[in-house]
C-alpha positions as CSV (number, residue, x, y, z in Angstrom):
1,M,67.5,130.1,102.4
2,A,65.2,127.4,101.1
3,S,61.7,128.2,99.7
4,I,58.7,128.1,102.0
5,F,57.3,125.4,99.7
6,E,60.3,123.1,100.5
7,K,60.3,123.6,104.3
8,D,58.6,121.2,106.7
9,P,55.4,122.3,108.4
10,H,55.7,123.4,112.1
11,F,52.9,121.1,113.2
12,L,51.1,118.2,111.5
13,L,47.6,116.8,111.3
14,E,48.4,114.2,114.0
15,R,49.0,115.9,117.3
16,T,52.1,115.2,119.3
17,W,50.2,114.5,122.5
18,D,46.9,113.1,123.6
19,D,45.1,112.1,126.8
20,K,47.4,109.2,127.4
21,T,50.6,111.2,127.0
22,K,52.6,112.0,130.2
23,L,52.8,115.8,130.2
24,P,55.8,117.7,131.7
25,E,55.8,118.8,135.3
26,K,54.0,122.0,136.4
27,Q,55.4,125.3,137.8
28,K,53.3,126.4,140.8
29,F,52.5,130.0,141.5
30,S,50.8,131.6,144.5
31,G,49.2,135.1,145.0
32,D,48.7,137.5,147.8
33,N,45.1,136.5,148.4
34,G,46.1,132.8,148.9
35,K,45.1,131.6,145.4
36,K,47.4,129.2,143.5
37,A,48.0,128.4,139.8
38,E,49.9,125.7,137.9
39,V,51.5,125.9,134.4
40,H,53.2,123.0,132.5
41,F,56.9,123.5,131.8
42,D,57.7,123.8,128.1
43,S,61.0,122.8,126.6
44,G,59.9,122.3,123.0
45,S,59.6,118.5,123.2
46,L,55.9,118.6,122.2
47,G,56.3,121.2,119.5
48,I,55.0,124.7,118.9
49,E,51.4,123.6,118.9
50,F,51.7,122.6,122.6
51,F,53.1,126.1,123.3
52,Y,50.0,127.8,121.7
53,E,47.5,125.3,123.1
54,K,48.8,124.8,126.7
55,T,51.7,126.9,127.8
56,L,50.8,130.4,126.7
57,P,47.0,130.2,127.5
58,D,47.6,128.6,130.9
59,F,50.2,131.2,131.8
60,I,47.9,134.1,130.8
61,Q,45.1,132.5,132.9
62,A,47.4,132.1,135.9
63,G,48.3,135.8,135.7
64,N,44.6,136.8,135.6
65,E,43.7,134.6,138.5
66,L,46.6,135.9,140.6
67,Q,46.1,139.5,139.5
68,W,49.5,140.1,138.0
69,N,50.3,143.3,136.2
70,W,51.9,143.1,132.8
71,L,55.3,143.9,134.2
72,E,55.1,140.9,136.5
73,T,53.8,138.8,133.7
74,F,56.7,139.8,131.5
75,S,59.3,138.9,134.3
76,K,57.7,135.6,135.4
77,F,57.2,134.1,131.9
78,E,60.8,132.7,132.0
79,M,59.8,130.5,135.0
80,V,57.6,128.2,132.8
81,L,60.2,127.7,130.1
82,A,63.0,125.1,130.1
83,G,65.9,124.0,128.0
84,G,66.3,125.7,124.6
85,Y,63.1,127.7,125.1
86,K,64.4,129.4,128.2
87,T,67.7,130.3,126.4
88,A,65.8,131.7,123.4
89,W,63.6,133.9,125.6
90,R,66.6,135.3,127.5
91,E,68.3,136.2,124.2
92,V,65.2,137.9,122.9
93,V,64.8,140.0,126.1
94,R,68.4,141.0,126.1
95,D,68.6,142.0,122.4
96,H,65.2,143.7,122.0
97,F,63.6,144.5,125.4
98,T,66.4,145.6,127.7
99,P,65.7,147.9,129.4
100,L,61.9,148.0,129.5
101,P,60.2,151.4,128.9
102,E,59.8,153.4,132.1
103,G,56.5,154.8,133.0
104,A,54.7,152.8,130.3
105,S,51.0,152.1,130.7
106,E,49.5,148.6,131.1
107,E,48.4,148.7,127.4
108,Q,51.9,149.4,126.3
109,L,53.4,146.7,128.5
110,E,50.8,144.2,127.2
111,K,51.7,145.1,123.6
112,T,55.4,144.8,124.5
113,F,54.9,141.3,126.0
114,F,53.2,139.9,122.8
115,E,55.9,141.5,120.6
116,A,58.4,139.6,122.7
117,I,56.3,136.4,122.1
118,T,56.5,137.0,118.4
119,H,60.3,137.4,118.4
120,F,60.5,134.3,120.6
121,V,58.5,132.1,118.3
122,C,60.5,133.3,115.2
123,A,63.7,132.5,117.1
124,I,62.7,128.9,118.1
125,L,61.2,128.1,114.7
126,D,64.1,129.8,112.8
127,S,61.8,131.5,110.4
128,D,60.6,135.1,109.6
129,A,57.2,134.0,108.4
130,P,56.0,130.8,110.2
131,R,52.4,131.4,109.3
132,D,53.1,131.4,105.6
133,E,55.0,128.1,105.8
134,Q,52.1,126.5,107.7
135,Y,49.6,127.7,105.2
136,V,51.6,125.9,102.5
137,Y,51.1,122.7,104.4
138,L,47.3,123.3,104.7
139,A,46.9,124.2,101.1
140,P,47.0,121.4,98.4
141,G,49.8,121.0,95.9
142,G,52.9,121.3,98.1
143,D,55.5,118.8,99.0
144,H,53.8,118.3,102.4
145,R,50.0,118.3,102.5
146,V,47.2,117.3,104.7
147,V,45.5,113.9,103.9
148,K,42.6,112.4,105.8
149,D,43.3,109.0,107.3
150,L,41.2,106.2,105.9
151,L,39.7,105.2,109.3
152,T,39.2,108.7,110.7
153,P,35.6,109.8,110.7
154,P,35.0,112.9,108.6
155,R,33.5,114.8,111.6
156,E,36.7,114.4,113.7
157,H,38.7,115.3,110.6
158,A,36.7,118.5,110.1
159,R,37.2,119.5,113.8
160,R,40.9,118.9,113.6
161,Y,41.3,120.9,110.4
162,K,39.5,123.9,111.9
163,E,41.8,123.7,114.9
164,M,44.8,123.8,112.6
165,L,43.5,126.8,110.8
166,R,43.0,128.6,114.2
167,I,46.5,127.8,115.5
168,A,48.2,128.7,112.2
169,E,46.5,132.1,112.4
170,Q,48.3,132.8,115.7
171,L,51.7,132.3,114.3
172,P,53.8,135.3,113.4
173,P,52.5,136.6,110.1
174,G,54.2,136.9,106.7
175,E,53.1,137.9,103.3
176,K,50.0,135.6,103.1
177,Q,46.7,136.6,104.6
178,P,44.4,134.1,106.4
179,P,42.3,132.2,103.9
180,S,38.6,133.1,103.4
181,E,35.8,130.7,104.1
182,K,35.5,129.7,100.4
183,L,39.3,129.1,100.0
184,A,39.4,127.2,103.3
185,L,36.5,125.0,102.0
186,Q,38.6,124.2,98.8
187,W,41.6,123.3,101.0
188,Y,39.4,121.1,103.2
189,Y,37.8,119.3,100.2
190,M,41.2,118.4,98.8
191,T,42.2,116.6,102.0
192,Y,39.9,113.7,101.1
193,H,40.8,110.7,99.1
194,R,40.5,110.7,95.3
195,L,37.8,108.0,95.3
196,D,35.7,110.0,97.8
197,R,36.0,113.1,95.7
198,T,35.0,111.0,92.6
199,E,31.8,109.9,94.4
200,Y,31.0,113.5,95.3
201,V,31.3,114.6,91.7
202,K,29.1,111.7,90.6
203,S,26.4,112.8,93.0
204,G,25.9,116.0,91.1
205,K,26.6,118.4,94.0
206,K,28.2,121.8,93.6
207,L,31.2,122.7,95.8
208,A,30.4,126.4,95.5
209,R,27.1,125.9,97.4
210,E,28.7,123.9,100.2
211,T,30.2,124.8,103.5
212,I,32.6,122.8,105.7
213,K,29.7,121.5,107.8
214,S,27.5,120.4,104.8
215,L,30.5,118.8,103.0
216,T,31.4,116.9,106.2
217,E,27.9,115.5,106.4
218,Y,28.1,114.1,102.9
219,F,31.4,112.4,103.5
220,Q,30.2,111.1,106.9
221,S,27.3,109.3,105.2
222,L,29.6,107.9,102.6
223,F,32.0,106.8,105.4
224,A,29.2,105.0,107.2
225,Q,28.1,103.2,104.0
226,R,31.6,101.8,103.3
227,K,32.0,100.8,106.9
228,A,28.8,98.8,106.9
229,D,29.6,96.8,103.7
230,G,33.1,96.0,104.9
231,S,34.9,97.7,102.0
232,L,36.6,100.2,104.4
233,E,38.1,97.4,106.5
234,R,39.4,95.6,103.4
235,A,41.0,98.7,102.1
236,E,42.6,99.3,105.4
237,I,44.0,95.7,105.5
238,D,45.4,96.1,102.0
239,R,47.0,99.4,103.0
240,L,48.6,97.9,106.0
241,R,49.9,94.9,104.0
242,Q,51.5,97.2,101.4
243,R,53.1,99.3,104.1
244,A,54.5,96.1,105.8
245,K,55.9,95.0,102.4
246,R,57.6,98.3,101.8
247,K,59.0,98.3,105.3
248,L,60.3,94.7,104.9
249,A,61.8,95.5,101.5
250,D,63.6,98.5,102.9
251,S,65.0,96.4,105.8
252,L,66.2,93.6,103.5
253,R,67.8,96.2,101.2
254,E,69.7,97.7,104.2
255,H,70.9,94.3,105.4
256,R,72.0,93.4,101.8
257,D,73.9,96.6,101.5
258,A,75.6,96.0,104.9
259,R,76.8,92.6,103.8
260,R,78.2,93.7,100.5
261,G,82.0,93.9,100.3
262,K,84.1,96.6,98.7
263,R,84.2,94.7,95.4
264,A,80.4,94.5,95.2
265,R,79.9,98.1,96.1
266,D,82.4,99.2,93.4
267,E,80.6,97.0,90.9
268,L,77.3,98.7,91.7
269,R,78.8,102.1,91.5
270,E,80.3,101.3,88.1
271,R,77.0,99.9,87.0
272,G,75.3,103.1,88.0
273,R,77.8,105.1,85.9
274,R,77.0,102.9,82.9
275,G,73.3,103.5,83.2
276,G,72.3,100.3,85.0
277,D,73.8,97.9,82.4
278,R,75.0,94.6,84.0
279,P,78.4,93.3,83.0
280,Y,77.0,89.7,82.4
281,R,74.1,90.8,80.2
282,R,74.2,89.2,76.8
283,H,74.1,91.3,73.7
284,D,73.2,90.5,70.1
285,D,74.3,92.8,67.3
286,G,72.6,90.7,64.6
287,D,75.8,88.9,63.5
288,G,75.4,86.0,65.9
289,D,77.9,87.4,68.4
290,Y,76.4,86.5,71.8
291,R,79.5,87.3,73.9
292,N,78.7,88.9,77.2
293,G,79.2,92.5,78.0
294,R,82.4,91.9,79.9
295,D,84.3,90.5,76.9
296,R,83.0,93.2,74.6
297,R,84.0,95.9,77.0
298,G,87.5,94.3,77.2
299,E,87.9,94.6,73.5
300,K,86.7,98.2,73.4
301,S,89.1,99.1,76.2
302,G,92.2,97.7,74.5
303,Y,92.4,94.1,75.8
304,R,92.2,91.3,73.2
305,R,91.1,87.8,73.7
306,D,94.5,86.4,72.8
307,G,96.1,88.0,75.8
308,R,97.7,91.0,74.1
309,G,97.2,94.4,75.6
310,G,96.2,97.4,73.5
311,R,98.7,99.8,75.0
312,D,101.6,99.6,77.3
313,G,102.1,101.7,80.4
314,R,103.9,104.5,78.5
315,G,101.1,105.0,76.0
316,G,102.6,103.1,73.1
317,R,101.2,100.0,71.3
318,N,101.9,96.7,73.0
319,N,101.6,93.7,70.7
320,Q,103.4,91.2,72.9
321,P,101.5,88.4,74.7
322,S,100.8,89.3,78.3
323,G,101.7,85.8,79.6
324,G,98.2,85.2,80.9
325,R,95.9,82.3,80.3
326,G,95.8,81.4,76.6
327,A,99.3,82.9,75.8
328,D,101.1,81.4,72.8
329,D,104.5,81.1,74.6
330,G,103.3,78.2,76.7
331,S,103.6,80.1,79.9
332,C,101.6,78.7,82.8
333,E,101.2,82.1,84.5
334,L,97.6,82.7,85.5
335,G,95.5,85.2,83.6
336,R,94.2,88.5,84.7
337,G,90.8,89.5,86.0
338,I,88.3,87.6,88.0
339,H,89.0,84.2,86.4
340,G,92.7,84.4,87.2
341,Q,92.0,85.5,90.7
342,R,89.6,82.5,91.2
343,E,92.2,80.1,89.8
344,R,94.9,81.4,92.1
345,T,92.6,81.1,95.0
346,T,91.7,77.5,94.1
347,R,95.3,76.5,93.7
348,K,96.2,78.1,97.0
349,A,93.4,76.3,98.8
350,S,94.4,73.0,97.1
351,A,97.9,73.4,98.3
352,S,96.9,73.9,101.9
353,R,94.3,71.1,101.9
354,P,95.4,68.0,103.8
355,F,95.8,64.7,101.9
356,K,92.9,62.3,101.8
357,R,94.0,59.1,103.6
358,R,92.7,55.7,103.0
359,D,91.8,55.2,106.7
360,G,89.7,58.5,106.7
361,K,92.1,60.4,108.9
362,S,93.7,63.8,108.1
363,G,97.3,64.4,107.5
364,P,99.8,62.9,105.1
365,D,99.2,59.3,104.0
366,P,102.2,57.1,105.1
367,H,101.3,54.6,102.4
368,R,101.3,57.1,99.6
369,K,104.2,56.8,97.2
370,R,106.0,60.1,96.5
371,S,108.4,60.7,93.7
372,A,111.8,62.0,94.5
373,S,112.2,65.7,94.1
374,V,114.1,66.7,91.0
375,P,116.7,69.5,91.5
376,D,116.6,72.6,89.4
377,D,119.9,71.8,87.8
378,A,119.0,68.3,86.7
379,H,119.8,69.1,83.1
380,L,123.5,69.5,84.1
381,I,123.7,65.9,85.3
382,D,122.4,64.1,82.2
383,G,124.3,65.1,79.1
384,R,121.7,63.5,76.8
385,Y,119.2,66.4,77.2
386,Q,119.6,70.0,76.5
387,S,118.8,72.8,78.9
388,M,116.0,75.3,78.2
389,S,118.6,78.0,77.3
390,D,120.3,75.6,74.9
391,R,117.0,74.6,73.3
392,D,116.0,78.3,72.9
393,S,119.3,79.1,71.3
394,A,118.9,76.1,68.9
395,D,115.4,77.1,68.0
396,D,116.5,80.7,67.3
397,G,119.0,79.4,64.8
398,G,122.1,80.5,66.6
399,D,125.7,80.0,65.5
400,T,126.9,78.2,68.7
401,P,128.9,75.2,67.4
402,S,128.7,71.9,69.3
403,L,131.9,70.4,70.7
404,S,133.4,67.5,68.8
405,E,135.9,64.9,70.0
406,G,139.2,66.4,70.7
407,D,137.9,70.0,71.3
408,D,138.6,71.6,74.6
409,D,135.6,72.6,76.6
410,P,136.0,76.3,77.4
411,S,134.1,75.9,80.6
412,R,136.9,73.9,82.2
413,D,139.1,75.8,84.6
414,G,142.3,74.1,83.5
415,D,142.9,71.9,86.6
416,D,143.7,68.1,86.4
417,E,140.6,66.9,88.2
418,D,138.4,64.5,86.3
419,N,134.9,65.5,85.3
420,Y,132.6,62.5,85.5
421,A,129.1,62.3,84.1
422,V,126.6,59.5,85.0
423,A,124.9,57.9,82.0
424,M,121.7,55.8,82.9
425,A,121.3,52.6,80.9
426,P,117.8,52.0,79.3
427,P,115.4,50.2,81.6
428,A,115.4,46.4,81.5
429,K,112.5,44.4,80.3
430,R,110.1,42.8,82.8
431,A,110.8,39.1,83.4
432,R,108.2,36.5,83.9
433,T,106.2,36.5,87.1
434,R,107.1,34.1,89.8
435,D,104.8,31.9,91.9
436,D,104.0,34.7,94.3
437,N,102.9,37.0,91.4
438,R,105.8,39.3,91.8
439,V,107.9,40.5,88.9
440,P,111.6,40.6,89.6
441,R,113.4,43.6,88.2
442,R,117.0,43.7,86.9
443,V,119.3,46.2,88.4
444,R,120.3,48.9,86.0
445,K,123.9,49.2,85.2
446,V,125.5,52.5,86.2
447,I,128.5,53.2,84.1
448,A,131.0,55.9,85.1
449,E,132.5,57.6,82.1
450,S,135.3,60.1,82.1
451,D,135.3,63.0,79.8
452,N,139.1,63.4,80.1
453,D,140.5,62.4,76.7
454,G,144.0,62.1,78.1
455,E,143.2,59.0,80.1
456,S,141.1,57.1,77.6
457,D,143.5,54.1,77.7
458,G,143.2,53.7,81.4
459,D,139.4,54.0,81.2
460,D,139.2,51.2,78.6
461,A,141.3,48.8,80.8
462,F,139.1,49.6,83.8
463,M,135.9,49.0,81.8
464,A,137.2,45.7,80.5
465,S,138.1,44.5,84.0
466,M,134.6,45.5,85.2
467,D,133.0,43.5,82.4
468,E,135.0,40.3,83.3
469,L,134.0,40.8,86.9
470,L,130.3,41.0,86.1
471,K,130.5,37.9,83.8
472,G,131.8,35.8,86.7
473,V,135.4,35.5,85.7
474,D,137.7,35.0,88.7
475,V,139.4,38.4,88.9
476,D,141.0,39.9,91.9
477,P,139.4,43.3,92.5
478,L,142.7,44.6,93.9
479,D,144.4,44.1,90.6
480,I,142.0,46.5,88.9
481,D,143.7,49.8,88.2
């Protein structure tokens, strides 16, 4: 159970109802002599102060007017309760006062009724010493304390404070005794603002010679003076402005927290574990190193700026490049972290963005020249260039010999089909422009070569016939073998 100094008070300086509050409905009673009485229902919605100020006094007065004995008072008290209050009263009667003592006098029944009220109040307040907890609120120095409102006149404040002392004394007692007049005066003095108490000390008065009435008269004169010169209204306006600012700041903070995504919340949580250090804050160690905290943390955690990780997944050292941005192997794979993620997002958005047409419309531009797609095995078509695997093997200094003339290619399957390769001639030079400013181009010669050494003689005759045909010699194409 928490300490009485940590619990909330059972009723506060500001009452839960006033003259404008709509009170609950009334339970009507009638007596033998034709008299009638009404008592408000109490369900606990207006607090325990309403019970001691309205419900219980009105019910006792109704019993006196209708001339009930204490046995009737005990049995009819349940009729003015509702909700949780009625359930708590039934449990108290069942557990502690069933059956009622037979042949008891009226004094004994009256004592039994107020004992039942004590058990009932302790049950609804869930406390064994409600009066002690309320005294902690009235005394200064606790988590909850009474503070006079700035615009409340001291006379009304003194009247309310005395009322709170009276109601607190009716609560079920605990270890503390009711305060004396001198102690109550000390409590009442501490409810005023620090500036008011400073003015009282400057006046030279002694608190030991004061009473609640005389102290209230001094603060009332000080209140009237500040109200006349306008300082009281200015202080109240400033207080309302500060309260509005705090309320607006809390609202903005709640909206900002609601808009944050998972990544931002994780970053704030990580920043809290680091003691509030922001990842982008610049640090200077005196050696001119102004790299931000993110790069420095990366080096400390095992990640180097050249893309090499500190340790692999199995706990050993890993000195190989990670293939990210800045890797030495020429890899175009994107880097890790936030920069790599941004670059991947940018490339993805660029790929899905429609082409910008000259006429301002969306969609692919029909006038845009597109280059033909190159197949993945283009290096197999042109024999003048090496594939990536051959280049890597050559760079590594391998012992793979190159094929010379007359050597058999081990990749051939032994059939008699010819394997042809297409060799592209170098591009022709541009000719002079014509009258219409257009440059005619010469058609490149495509020569079909055979890599079958057994039929080299037939290929030579075929190439000689093709040369004569291109030079304009009258050769019958059907005679070409």
